[in-house]
C-alpha positions in Angstrom: -40.8 70.5 23.3 -38.9 69.7 20.2 -39.8 66.9 17.8 -36.8 65.7 15.8 -38.0 62.5 14.2 -40.8 60.0 14.0 -41.4 56.5 12.6 -44.7 54.9 11.4 -45.4 51.2 12.0 -48.2 50.0 9.7 -50.7 47.5 11.1 -52.9 45.1 9.3 -55.6 47.2 7.6 -57.9 44.2 7.2 -57.8 43.6 10.9 -57.6 47.1 12.5 -56.4 47.6 16.0 -58.8 48.5 18.7 -56.2 49.6 21.1 -52.3 49.6 21.4 -50.4 50.1 24.6 -46.8 49.8 25.7 -45.7 47.5 28.5 -44.9 49.1 31.8 -41.1 48.8 31.1 -41.5 50.1 27.5 -40.0 46.9 26.1 -43.1 45.6 24.3 -46.2 47.1 22.6 -49.4 45.1 22.6 -51.9 45.6 19.8 -55.4 44.3 20.3 -57.8 43.6 17.4 -61.2 42.0 17.6 -59.7 38.6 16.8 -56.2 38.6 18.3 -53.5 40.2 20.5 -50.1 40.9 18.9 -46.9 41.7 20.8 -44.5 44.0 19.0 -40.9 45.0 19.9 -41.0 48.6 21.1 -37.2 49.0 20.6 -36.8 47.8 17.0 -40.2 49.2 16.0 -40.7 46.3 13.6 -44.2 45.8 12.2 -43.7 42.0 12.4 -45.2 40.7 15.7 -43.0 38.8 18.1 -46.0 36.7 19.0 -49.8 36.6 18.3 -52.5 35.2 20.5 -55.7 34.0 19.0 -58.6 32.3 20.7 -59.3 28.7 19.5 -62.4 28.6 17.2 -64.6 26.9 19.8 -63.6 29.4 22.5 -63.9 32.4 20.1 -67.6 31.4 19.4 -68.2 31.2 23.1 -66.2 34.3 24.3 -66.8 36.6 21.3 -64.5 39.4 20.0 -61.9 41.1 22.1 -63.0 44.6 23.3 -60.2 46.1 25.4 -57.1 45.2 27.4 -54.7 46.5 30.1 -51.2 45.6 31.1 -51.2 44.3 34.7 -47.4 43.9 35.0 -44.4 44.0 32.7 -45.3 40.5 31.4 -49.0 40.1 32.1 -52.1 41.4 30.2 -55.7 41.4 31.1 -58.0 41.4 28.0 -61.8 41.5 27.9 -64.2 39.9 25.3 -67.6 40.8 24.1 -69.3 38.0 26.0 -67.8 39.1 29.3 -64.8 36.8 29.7 -61.6 38.1 31.3 -58.5 36.6 29.6 -55.3 36.7 31.6 -52.3 36.3 29.3 -48.6 36.0 30.2 -45.5 36.5 28.0 -41.8 35.8 28.7 -38.8 38.1 28.3 -38.8 37.5 24.5 -42.4 38.5 24.1 -43.7 35.0 23.5 -47.0 33.9 25.1 -46.4 31.3 27.8 -49.6 31.0 29.7 -53.3 31.9 29.4 -56.4 31.6 31.7 -60.0 32.7 31.3 -62.6 33.9 33.8 -66.2 34.0 32.8 -68.1 36.9 34.4 -71.8 36.6 35.1 -72.9 40.0 33.8 -72.2 42.8 31.4 -68.7 44.3 32.0 -68.8 48.1 31.7 -65.3 48.9 33.1 -62.3 47.2 34.6 -58.9 47.8 36.2 -56.0 45.9 37.7 -54.7 46.5 41.2 -52.1 44.5 43.1 -52.8 40.8 42.5 -56.5 41.4 41.8 -58.8 42.4 38.9 -61.8 44.6 39.5 -64.7 44.6 37.0 -67.7 46.9 37.0 -71.0 45.2 35.9 -74.4 46.5 35.0 -76.4 47.2 38.1 -74.0 48.7 38.9 -71.9 46.0 40.7 -68.1 45.8 41.3 -66.5 42.3 41.6 -63.0 41.8 42.7 -61.2 38.7 41.2 -57.9 37.1 41.8 -55.5 36.4 38.9 -56.4 32.7 39.2 -60.1 33.5 38.6 -61.5 33.4 42.1 -64.2 36.0 42.9 -63.3 37.4 46.4 -65.7 40.3 46.6 -69.0 41.5 45.2 -70.2 45.0 45.9 -73.7 46.4 45.0 -73.3 50.1 44.3 -76.1 52.1 45.8 -76.1 54.9 43.2 -78.8 57.5 42.6 -80.1 56.2 39.3 -78.4 52.9 38.6 -76.2 54.4 35.8 -73.4 52.1 34.6 -69.8 52.7 35.6 -67.7 53.6 32.5 -64.3 54.2 34.2 -62.9 52.5 37.3 -59.7 52.8 39.3 -58.9 51.5 42.8 -56.3 53.2 45.0 -55.6 52.2 48.6 -58.9 50.1 48.7 -60.9 53.1 47.6 -62.8 52.8 44.3 -62.9 55.9 42.1 -65.5 55.7 39.5 -67.3 57.7 36.8 -70.7 56.8 35.5 -72.2 57.0 32.0 -74.3 59.9 33.1 -71.1 61.9 33.8 -71.2 61.8 37.6 -68.1 60.9 39.6 -68.1 59.1 43.0 -65.9 57.1 45.4 -66.5 54.1 47.6 -64.4 51.9 49.9 -63.6 48.3 48.8 -61.8 45.7 50.8 -59.3 43.2 49.3 -59.0 40.1 51.5 -58.7 36.4 51.3 -62.3 35.8 52.5 -65.3 36.3 50.2 -67.2 39.5 50.9 -70.6 40.5 49.5 -72.3 43.7 50.6 -73.9 46.9 49.5 -71.9 50.0 49.6 -73.0 53.6 49.4 -71.0 55.9 47.1 -70.0 59.4 47.8 -70.7 61.7 44.9 -68.5 64.7 44.1 -69.4 67.9 42.5 -67.9 66.9 39.1 -70.2 66.3 36.2 -69.9 65.4 32.5 -66.9 63.1 33.3 -65.8 61.1 30.3 -62.7 59.5 31.9 -60.1 60.2 34.6 -56.5 59.2 35.4 -54.9 59.0 38.8 -51.6 60.7 39.2 -48.6 58.5 40.1 -48.5 59.7 43.7 -52.3 59.0 44.0 -52.8 62.5 45.3 -54.5 64.1 42.2 -56.8 63.2 39.4 -56.9 64.5 35.8 -60.5 64.6 34.5 -61.5 64.7 30.9 -65.0 66.0 30.4 -67.3 65.1 27.6 -67.0 68.7 26.2 -63.2 68.3 25.9 -62.2 70.3 28.9 -59.3 68.8 30.8 -59.0 69.6 34.5 -57.4 68.2 37.6 -58.2 68.1 41.3 -56.3 67.4 44.5 -57.7 66.5 47.9 -60.7 64.5 46.7 -63.6 65.8 48.8 -67.1 66.7 47.6 -66.4 70.4 47.9 -63.0 70.4 46.2 -63.0 72.7 43.1 -61.5 71.4 39.9 -58.9 73.5 38.1 -59.5 73.7 34.4 -56.3 73.4 32.3 -57.1 73.1 28.5 -60.0 72.9 26.1 -60.6 70.7 23.1 -58.7 67.8 24.6 -59.3 64.2 23.4 -56.5 62.3 25.2 -54.3 62.9 28.3 -51.6 61.1 30.3 -49.6 61.8 33.4 -45.8 61.7 33.3 -44.2 58.8 35.2 -43.3 61.0 38.2 -46.5 63.0 38.2 -45.0 66.4 37.6 -46.4 66.9 34.2 -49.7 66.3 32.4 -49.7 65.8 28.7 -52.7 66.4 26.5 -53.6 65.8 22.9 -56.1 68.3 21.4 -58.6 67.9 18.5 -56.3 70.1 16.4 -53.3 67.8 16.9 -51.4 70.0 19.4 -49.4 68.3 22.2 -49.9 70.4 25.4 -47.5 70.0 28.4 -48.8 71.2 31.7 -46.8 71.5 34.9 -49.8 70.9 37.2 -48.1 72.3 40.3 -47.6 75.9 38.9 -50.2 75.6 36.0 -47.6 76.6 33.4 -48.1 75.1 30.0 -46.7 75.0 26.5 -47.7 73.3 23.3 -46.2 71.8 20.1 -47.9 71.4 16.8 -47.1 68.0 15.4 -46.4 68.5 11.7 -47.5 65.0 10.8 -50.3 63.7 8.5 -52.7 62.1 11.0 -56.2 62.6 12.3 -55.9 63.2 16.1 -59.6 62.4 16.5 -59.1 58.8 15.5 -56.3 58.3 18.1 -57.1 55.3 20.4 -54.2 55.7 22.8 -51.7 58.4 23.7 -48.6 57.5 25.8 -45.1 58.6 26.6 -42.2 56.3 27.2 -40.9 56.1 30.8 -38.1 58.6 30.1 -40.3 61.0 28.0 -38.1 60.5 25.0 -40.8 59.1 22.8 -44.4 59.8 22.2 -46.6 57.0 21.1 -49.8 57.6 19.1 -52.0 54.6 18.4 -54.4 54.4 15.5 -56.5 51.5 14.1 -54.1 50.9 11.1 -50.8 52.3 12.4 -48.6 53.3 15.3 -46.6 56.6 15.2 -43.5 56.8 17.4 -42.5 60.4 17.8 -39.0 61.2 19.1 -39.0 64.1 21.5 -36.0 66.2 22.6 -35.5 66.3 26.3 -34.3 69.3 28.2 -31.9 67.2 30.2 -32.5 63.7 28.7 -34.9 63.1 31.6 -37.7 65.7 31.6 -39.6 67.3 28.8 -38.7 70.8 27.5 -41.3 73.3 28.5 -40.3 75.5 25.6 -42.2 75.3 22.3 -39.6 75.0 19.5 -39.2 73.6 16.1 -36.1 73.6 13.9 -36.8 77.1 12.8 -38.8 78.8 15.6 -38.6 79.2 19.4 -41.4 80.8 21.5 -40.9 81.2 25.2 -44.1 81.9 27.0 -43.9 83.9 30.2 -46.2 86.2 32.1 -44.5 89.4 30.9 -44.3 88.7 27.2 -43.7 86.2 24.5 -40.0 86.1 23.4 -39.4 84.9 19.9 -36.2 83.3 18.7 -33.4 85.2 16.9 -34.7 85.7 13.4 -31.3 87.0 12.2 -29.7 83.7 13.1 -32.5 81.7 11.6 -32.1 83.5 8.3 -28.4 82.5 8.3 -29.3 78.8 8.6 -29.0 78.5 12.4 -31.0 75.2 12.8 -32.3 75.0 16.4 -31.7 71.7 18.1 -32.5 72.5 21.8 -33.6 75.4 23.9 -33.7 76.1 27.6 -34.6 79.0 29.9 -34.0 80.1 33.5 -37.1 79.7 35.7 -37.7 83.5 35.6 -37.1 83.7 31.8 -34.4 86.3 32.4 -31.9 84.1 30.6 -32.5 81.9 27.5 -30.1 79.8 25.5 -30.8 78.0 22.3 -28.4 75.4 20.8 -27.9 75.2 17.1 -25.8 73.2 14.8 -22.8 75.6 15.1 -23.1 77.2 18.5 -25.3 78.8 21.0 -27.5 81.9 21.0 -27.9 83.8 24.4 -30.8 86.0 25.4 -30.8 88.4 28.4 -34.1 90.1 29.5 -32.1 93.0 30.8 -30.5 93.7 27.4 -33.5 92.4 25.5 -31.4 91.1 22.6 -29.8 87.9 21.3 -26.1 87.3 21.2 -24.6 84.6 19.1 -21.5 82.6 20.3 -19.8 80.8 17.4 -18.6 77.7 19.3 -17.5 75.0 16.9 -20.0 72.4 17.7 -21.3 69.6 15.5 -24.4 68.7 17.5 -26.0 69.5 20.8 -27.6 66.5 22.6 -29.3 68.4 25.4 -29.3 71.6 27.5 -30.8 72.7 30.8 -30.6 75.3 33.5 -28.9 74.4 36.8 -27.4 76.4 39.7 -27.3 79.6 37.8 -25.7 78.1 34.7 -26.8 76.4 31.5 -25.4 72.9 31.2 -25.1 71.3 27.8 -24.0 68.0 26.2 -22.5 68.6 22.8 -20.3 67.2 20.1 -17.0 68.9 19.1 -16.9 69.8 15.4 -13.2 69.0 14.9 -12.9 65.5 16.3 -16.6 64.6 17.0 -15.8 64.0 20.7 -18.6 64.6 23.3 -18.3 67.4 25.8 -20.1 68.4 29.0 -20.3 72.2 28.8 -20.9 74.9 31.5 -22.3 78.1 30.0 -22.4 81.4 31.8 -25.5 83.5 30.8 -23.8 86.6 32.2 -20.5 86.1 30.4 -22.1 84.7 27.2 -19.5 82.0 26.9 -18.5 78.5 27.8 -16.7 78.7 31.1 -15.8 75.1 31.6 -15.6 71.9 29.5 -15.4 68.3 30.5 -14.5 65.5 28.0 -16.9 62.5 27.9 -15.9 59.0 26.9 -19.1 58.4 24.8 -22.5 59.9 24.1 -24.8 60.4 27.1 -27.7 58.0 27.7 -29.3 59.8 30.7 -28.6 62.7 33.0 -30.3 63.7 36.2 -29.5 66.5 38.7 -30.3 67.6 42.2 -29.2 71.1 43.2 -25.5 71.3 42.4 -25.1 67.5 41.8 -25.3 66.0 38.4 -25.1 62.3 37.5 -24.4 61.4 33.9 -24.7 58.0 32.3 -22.9 57.3 29.1 -22.6 54.2 26.9 -19.4 53.4 28.8 -19.6 54.8 32.3 -21.6 56.5 35.1 -20.2 59.8 36.4 -21.0 62.1 39.3 -20.3 65.8 39.1 -20.6 68.9 41.3 -21.1 72.4 39.9 -19.1 74.9 41.9 -17.5 78.3 41.1 -17.7 78.1 37.3 -16.5 74.5 37.2 -18.0 71.0 36.7 -16.0 68.8 39.1 -15.8 65.1 38.6 -16.3 63.4 41.9 -16.8 59.7 41.0 -16.7 57.6 37.9 -17.8 54.0 37.5 -16.9 52.1 34.4 -20.4 50.6 34.0 -22.1 50.8 30.7 -25.6 52.3 31.0 -27.7 50.3 28.6 -31.1 51.7 29.2 -32.2 55.3 28.8 -33.5 55.6 32.3 -31.9 56.5 35.5 -32.4 58.6 38.6 -30.3 60.5 41.1 -31.5 61.0 44.7 -29.8 63.3 47.2 -30.5 61.8 50.5 -29.4 61.5 54.1 -28.3 58.0 53.3 -26.0 59.3 50.5 -26.3 60.0 46.8 -28.2 57.1 45.3 -28.6 56.1 41.7 -31.3 53.8 40.2 -29.9 52.5 36.9 -30.9 49.3 35.1 -32.8 48.0 38.1 -29.8 48.5 40.5 -30.1 50.8 43.4 -26.6 51.9 44.6 -24.9 54.4 46.8 -22.9 56.3 44.2 -19.8 57.4 46.1 -19.2 53.9 47.6 -19.3 50.3 46.5 -22.5 49.7 48.4 -25.3 48.1 46.4 -28.7 48.4 48.2 -31.0 46.2 46.0 -31.3 44.5 42.6 -34.3 44.1 40.3 -35.7 47.4 41.5 -38.9 48.5 39.8 -39.3 51.9 41.5 -38.4 53.7 44.6 -40.4 56.3 46.6 -38.7 59.1 48.6 -39.7 62.3 50.3 -37.7 65.4 51.1 -38.6 65.3 54.8 -38.0 61.6 55.5 -34.7 59.7 55.9 -36.5 56.6 54.5 -36.4 55.2 51.0 -39.2 52.9 50.0 -38.1 50.2 47.5 -40.2 48.0 45.3 -38.5 45.1 43.6 -39.9 42.3 41.4 -40.2 40.1 44.5 -40.8 42.3 47.6 -41.0 45.7 49.2 -38.3 47.2 51.4 -37.3 50.4 53.2 -33.7 51.6 53.4 -33.0 53.8 56.4 -29.8 54.5 58.3 -28.0 52.1 56.0 -30.3 49.2 56.8 -32.5 47.3 54.4 -35.8 46.3 56.1 -38.4 44.0 54.5 -42.0 45.3 54.6 -44.8 42.9 55.5 -47.2 44.7 53.2 -46.6 45.6 49.6 -47.0 49.1 48.3 -50.2 50.2 46.6 -49.9 49.8 42.9 -51.9 51.6 40.2 -51.5 51.3 36.5 -51.7 54.6 34.6 -51.9 54.4 30.9 -48.7 52.6 30.1 -46.9 53.6 33.3 -46.9 51.5 36.5 -46.8 54.0 39.4 -46.3 52.9 43.0 -47.2 55.0 45.9 -47.8 54.8 49.6 -51.1 55.4 51.2 -51.4 58.9 52.5 -53.9 60.5 54.8 -56.4 62.3 52.6 -60.1 62.3 52.0 -61.8 60.6 49.1 -65.4 61.6 49.4 -66.0 61.1 53.1 -63.5 58.2 53.4 -60.3 58.6 55.3 -57.4 56.5 54.1 -54.9 55.2 56.6 -51.4 56.5 56.6 -48.1 54.7 57.2 -49.3 51.2 58.1 -45.6 50.2 57.7 -44.3 52.6 60.4 -44.3 50.1 63.3 -42.6 47.5 61.0 -39.7 49.9 60.5 -39.4 51.3 64.0 -39.2 47.9 65.6 -35.8 47.4 63.9 -34.4 50.3 65.9 -35.5 49.5 69.5 -31.9 49.5 70.7 -31.1 52.7 68.9 -33.3 55.5 70.4 -31.6 58.3 68.4 -32.3 56.7 65.0 -35.8 55.7 66.1 -36.5 59.3 67.1 -35.3 60.7 63.8 -37.6 58.4 61.9 -40.6 59.0 64.1 -40.4 62.7 63.9 -41.1 62.5 60.1 -44.4 60.8 60.6 -45.9 61.8 63.9 -48.1 64.5 62.4 -51.4 62.6 62.3 -53.4 60.3 64.6 -52.8 57.1 62.7 -49.0 57.4 62.9 -49.5 58.0 66.6 -51.2 54.6 66.8 -48.3 53.0 65.0 -45.9 54.6 67.5 -47.8 53.3 70.5 -47.0 49.8 69.2 -43.3 50.6 69.7 -43.9 51.6 73.3 -45.7 48.3 73.9 -42.7 46.5 72.3 -40.4 48.2 74.7 -42.5 47.0 77.7 -42.8 43.5 76.3 -39.0 43.2 75.8 -38.1 44.8 79.1 -36.1 47.6 77.4 -37.7 50.4 79.5 -34.3 52.1 79.8 -34.2 52.5 76.0 -37.8 53.7 76.0 -37.0 56.4 78.6 -34.0 57.5 76.5 -36.2 57.8 73.5 -39.1 59.6 75.2 -36.6 62.2 76.7 -35.8 63.3 73.1 -39.4 64.2 72.4 -39.3 67.0 75.0 -42.6 68.9 74.6 -44.4 66.2 72.7 -43.5 63.5 75.3 -46.8 63.9 77.2 -48.9 63.6 74.0 -47.2 60.3 73.1 -47.5 58.8 76.6 -51.1 59.9 76.8 -51.8 58.0 73.5 -50.1 54.9 75.0 -52.1 55.3 78.2 -55.4 55.4 76.3 -54.7 52.8 73.7 -52.6 50.1 75.3 -54.2 47.3 77.5 -54.7 48.1 81.2 -51.7 46.0 82.4 -49.3 48.7 80.9 -51.0 51.6 82.6 -49.1 51.6 85.9 -45.7 51.9 84.2 -46.9 54.6 81.8 -48.4 56.7 84.7 -45.0 56.7 86.4 -43.5 58.4 83.3 -46.3 61.0 82.9 -46.7 64.5 84.5 -49.0 64.6 87.6 -52.7 64.3 87.3 -53.5 68.0 87.7 -51.1 69.0 84.9 -52.6 66.4 82.6 -56.2 67.5 83.2 -55.2 71.1 82.5 -53.3 70.2 79.3 -55.8 67.6 78.0 -59.3 68.6 79.3 -61.0 66.7 76.5 -59.7 63.4 78.0 -60.7 64.3 81.5 -63.2 61.5 81.9 -60.8 58.8 80.7 -58.0 60.1 82.8 -60.1 60.3 85.9 -61.2 56.7 85.5 -57.6 55.5 85.0 -56.1 57.5 87.9 -58.9 56.5 90.3 -58.0 52.9 89.7 -54.4 53.6 90.5 
């Protein structure tokens, strides 16, 4: 990770900030003091607020000082006061406050979180209340804990509350969000984790990072009482997940920034050579595209510019302008000292996954390292500046500026030949780049371009003269085509097809032909070139400056099982007349019982619409699993459907032999027939 610049924004020292956090789209930074909430422009980094919200004197006396806040959406903030009042504040696209409402809570608030269109507050007792954004209390849950300790950290994912207590214990409980008021006592499920100070849910809601009171940072997956936690680093004071959940960033007491790839446990660190006290840091965030680190302090904000490996993901190499250290299992490889002594200023560095090849980019060229030869070789390519470099498909790919005419180039570097094997001229500096296998999509200030890397060449496949204004974009290689999400527009790159506008995020899996799309107004799926509106919105969880959206997956939180794919029947109903497509979608999800229940709804729909010929064509495709699906329909659907289902099933003796555990139910059904 390479720090190449920073900017300090001074705050009012007479009215120090309690907490500063970026909006979910990185456009604004909100700074909360005891008296007011200020909105700053995150792009211009001006210390002059765009707007300031202060409570009127009479309300300030009643509500008390502000204590903390949280962004609930791109333009909405939830702030708490000392006298237990929740302030819900809205701003417009210019950062000006346009609306405010206040909800008085009867009790001492110890923790809070936002989820969907609700607010959850933890009160002394402990008690959890769920409140709508209009101030209506729709749920009150008395927590049956061991010793009545207060909740100090609360998150709700898929109607499951994750909570840590002031005594360091960690527990889960199920909470229902509905339109009818609910009041009941709930028993929590304690896990084996102790000394918990705070925790953060990963964007896919499948892992937790836990910061313990002794400074140890760990993470866990598959949240069951017996799940062991995996310790990552010591002496940590702040942490944050990356927006896609692949990386975990930590700030140490010594001021080190540690990057952990939590899937393979690899990590690297950078020492910030800045004059600051990390122990007084109140917030620690990364921008959506990782290009900027934000450190919040009571009297200033520090915006640290970070070099990206590929303008999209953080470099896992520790390097400054004068030193590069590549950590690997075999050894620690230091940068070329002979080049550094000649003024070779390091701009970027990248390594192959096995560390057999390394390239660092300087102001005047590239230095190559081969583990086989165990030495560095300098290539004096006449470059003025390198913008980024990464490893892809056996090559290093770089974006650099030509020294002679200052034009920008896309370069393909061969680690074996130690040279540039192909060059592509760019029309302007790159804004973002993303790659999947041999495909590469590049956004510049003037265009968006798609390339394929093949046989020592970077081949241009498609070019759109569309300026990329924002430094965020994504490429998805999918059965539906190659998709790009740029400036809120989701499009099929190699065609003129636009799928959706105002897209906040999309969710995909490698195994599924389905793309889940969340826009500002609704939730959709895109499958087989068809856009389908979902009846239920995705689960939304705010994670320290990043709004991450995920779908409920089947996993255990304590002893609670979360339902999976409640949207599946909604999608399958769209393809009743297309058995082949319906089959391809179903096969992705028919791996657990809940998805089987959803599929049975499709069988019922076939009967109700009289399309039994289509159903038989579909069931014929399932081959060996056909009897399992029909058995589920036989047991779950009303009795009136049973005669037709029985006609499609194997004979009774074969069923009893194959499914002896259902012998009693089958015997009862077949006797009636």
